[in-house]
Residue, then its C-alpha position, 0 to 999 in steps of 0.5 A: m387664610y385665603r381670604r386674608v391673603f386676598l384682602f391683603g393683595l387687594l389692599t396692596l393693589c389699591f395702594v399702588l393705584a393711589a400712588v400712581q394717581n398721586s404721582q400723575g397728579q403732582t406732575g399734571k401730565t404723563e411724560a411726552p414721547i421723544v420725537r426722533i429726528g433723522a439726518v445724514a452725517s454729511s459733515p462734522s457740522t451735522v453733529v453740532v447742528f442737531q445737538d443744538l437743535t434737540r437741545y433747543l427743542n427739549r428746553r421748550d418742552f418738546p422732547a427730541d433726540f437725533v439719529l444720524y445715517s450714512n446716506y439718504d437711502a438709509l434715512v428714507a428707509a428709517l423714516d419708512r420703518g418708523e425708526v425716526e419721526i422726522a427726517w431732514n431730507t434733500p428734495l430727492a429723498h423727500a420725493q422718494y419717500h413721498v412716492k414710496r408712501q403712496c404720495a402721502s407725507q408731511t412737508l414740515v419746515m424748510r430754510d428760506v434758501d430752499r424756496a424758489v430754487r432753479s437750475v441753469l443750463l450753461v453752454r460754451a461760448d464757442s459751441g454754436i449752441e443758441s437754442l435747446s434744439d442745438l443740443v442734439g449731438k452735443r455733450l451735456i455734463l451732469g453732476s450728482a445723481e443724488a441732487a435733484e437740481a443736478t440731474v432728475l429735474p433738469l432732464h425732466y424739464l428739458s424733456k418736457g420742453g421737447l428735447k429728446l434726451d437720447s439725442v444728447e450724449l450725457i457726461r455724468l460726473d457722479k462716479e468720479v472722485d479725486f485722489r482723496g476719494n472725494p466726489c467730483a460731482s458738485p456744480e463747481h465740478v460741472l462748471a470746471a469740466l465745461r470750461e475744460g471742454r469735456g462737453e459743450a453744455g452743463i447743468v449748474t445751480e442758479d446760485l453758482w451762476k450768479h456767483v460767477q457773474n458777480s465775481s471778478q474771476e473769468a466767466a468766459p467761455v460759458k453763457a446761460l442758455w436756459t433756466s428751469p422753473e422754480f422748485s423747492h429744496c431741502v425739507f423736514t419730512a414726516a409721515s402722514s400719520f405723524d401726530g398733527d399737534l406735534a407737527k404743528r409745535f415742531t414747525e412753530l419752534m423752528l419758525n421762532m428761531d432767531a439768527k441773532d439769538p446765541e442759542t440758535a445762531e450757530i444752527m442757522r449759520l451752519e445751515g446757511t439760513s436767515k429764517w425757517l419757513p413752513g413747508s409746502p408740497d407744491g414745490f416738490q410736485d414736479l420732482v414727484d411727477a418725474l420719479q413717477e414717470 
């Protein structure tokens, strides 16, 4: 009797194995794992962007889903724990993750507007400031502490240029909010504070300064004194251990997006880009150095 039971069990196992092999033979491959993409829910449009993005990827045999976080500290921690495989990061978040992982990560894709970004030091025309050395004893207005271009990098570059930061009074707008609780630390807020006389100098983005110069609004009483070296901005980050073939495929699909294609036009419009570019660690090295110092 025991022999019959054993033979019956063995026969059942053979049928199960045959069914599995047949199923795999019909599909030709096992199901690919889902790549989770993390981002910060900075605005309602973030949901639209990543819904459309994952839909675009899934239609091209790149199984993907997205997870939203409330802030970049949470996103960096999630990427570090492996809760997501790819993260849409600010430059500071990318550099923080890179340093956290012993300077090992992958810079996958960035927008065309994320290359060659620069910060500008503006001064009031009536401040008497003509050189960086004239900033000693003056007030320098800074914006968001989470924006590398507003604080970390400009201070790093100015210090490398010989300015002693403890000789300048730093006016930080980072903790200020309006009556609705919205932060007041954007480059526009810095420019407004500078014009109001809260300081003699302030750091803004080069894009904002160009806009001011090209607009019909009154640009005085400020002028540009110094422009930073170029650096990179937002980027899709992955762990150094992330599968190389998946990283390459994700990059290819992102680079294939067309701003005129209805399927991807809204993604690119909301992200303010006309095309995606391959990421490079070079544009983040100064920021990494600043964090390590």
